[in-house]
C-alpha positions in Angstrom: 0.0 0.0 0.0 1.5 3.4 -1.0 1.6 6.3 1.4 -1.3 8.0 -0.3 -3.4 4.8 0.1 -3.0 4.5 3.8 -6.1 3.7 5.9 -7.8 6.7 7.4 -10.6 7.0 9.9 -13.3 9.6 9.4 -13.8 11.4 12.7 -16.9 13.6 13.2 -14.7 16.1 15.2 -11.3 15.9 13.5 -12.0 14.8 9.9 -9.9 12.3 8.0 -7.2 11.1 10.4 -4.8 8.3 11.2 -6.7 5.5 13.0 -5.9 4.4 16.6 -7.5 1.8 18.9 -8.7 2.2 22.5 -10.8 0.0 24.8 -14.5 0.8 25.1 -14.1 1.5 28.8 -12.3 4.7 28.0 -15.1 5.8 25.7 -17.9 4.9 28.2 -16.1 6.2 31.4 -18.1 9.4 31.8 -16.1 11.5 34.4 -14.2 8.5 35.7 -10.4 8.2 35.0 -9.9 4.6 34.1 -6.1 4.6 33.3 -4.3 4.6 30.0 -1.9 1.8 29.2 -0.2 2.0 25.8 0.3 -1.5 24.6 2.5 -1.0 21.6 5.9 0.6 21.5 5.6 1.5 17.7 4.7 5.2 17.6 2.9 4.6 14.3 0.6 1.9 15.8 -1.5 3.7 18.4 -3.1 1.2 20.8 -4.2 1.5 24.4 -6.5 0.1 27.0 -7.5 0.9 30.6 -6.2 -0.4 33.9 -8.9 -3.0 34.1 -8.1 -4.3 30.6 -4.4 -4.4 31.6 -5.2 -6.5 34.7 -7.4 -8.8 32.6 -4.7 -9.2 29.9 -2.1 -10.1 32.6 -4.5 -12.8 34.0 -5.1 -14.2 30.6 -1.5 -14.1 29.5 -2.3 -13.3 25.9 -5.0 -11.8 23.6 -7.7 -14.4 24.2 -11.2 -14.2 23.0 -12.4 -13.5 26.5 -10.0 -10.6 26.7 -11.1 -9.3 23.3 -14.7 -9.4 24.5 -13.9 -7.7 27.7 -11.8 -5.0 25.9 -14.4 -4.4 23.2 -11.9 -2.2 21.3 -13.0 0.8 19.3 -11.3 2.6 16.4 -10.8 6.3 17.0 -8.7 9.0 15.3 -5.2 9.9 16.5 -6.4 13.2 17.9 -9.2 11.5 19.9 -6.6 9.0 21.0 -4.4 11.8 22.4 -7.5 13.2 24.1 -8.2 9.9 25.8 -4.5 9.6 26.8 -4.7 13.1 28.4 -8.1 12.4 30.1 -7.4 8.8 31.4 -3.7 9.0 32.3 -3.4 8.7 36.0 -1.1 11.8 36.0 -3.7 13.9 34.1 -7.3 13.3 34.3 -8.6 16.4 32.5 -11.9 16.0 30.7 -11.9 16.3 27.0 -14.4 15.1 24.4 -13.6 12.8 21.5 -15.6 12.6 18.3 -17.4 9.6 16.6 -15.3 7.8 14.0 -15.8 5.6 11.0 -13.2 3.8 9.0 -12.9 4.9 5.3 
């Protein structure tokens, strides 16, 4: 796939952006700070889940179907990902809103 054919996600807030993945717990947390665990060291592959997902993953020992069901991941844009990181990191906790996203 060439650079101009890379996958994008259409975010209602930020437009056509680079996709990222977060657990559904972050999206549904309301005002609760649920933690933010980045689970990939590749800066071009944005993936994170909350503290509960991290504990579940450690108990399972790998990406099992039970974990995938518990995690219920969602694709968001890279800007929304940064907003979730700022909002759910235990050091931060500021509230920010993220848009709705669809893959294009």
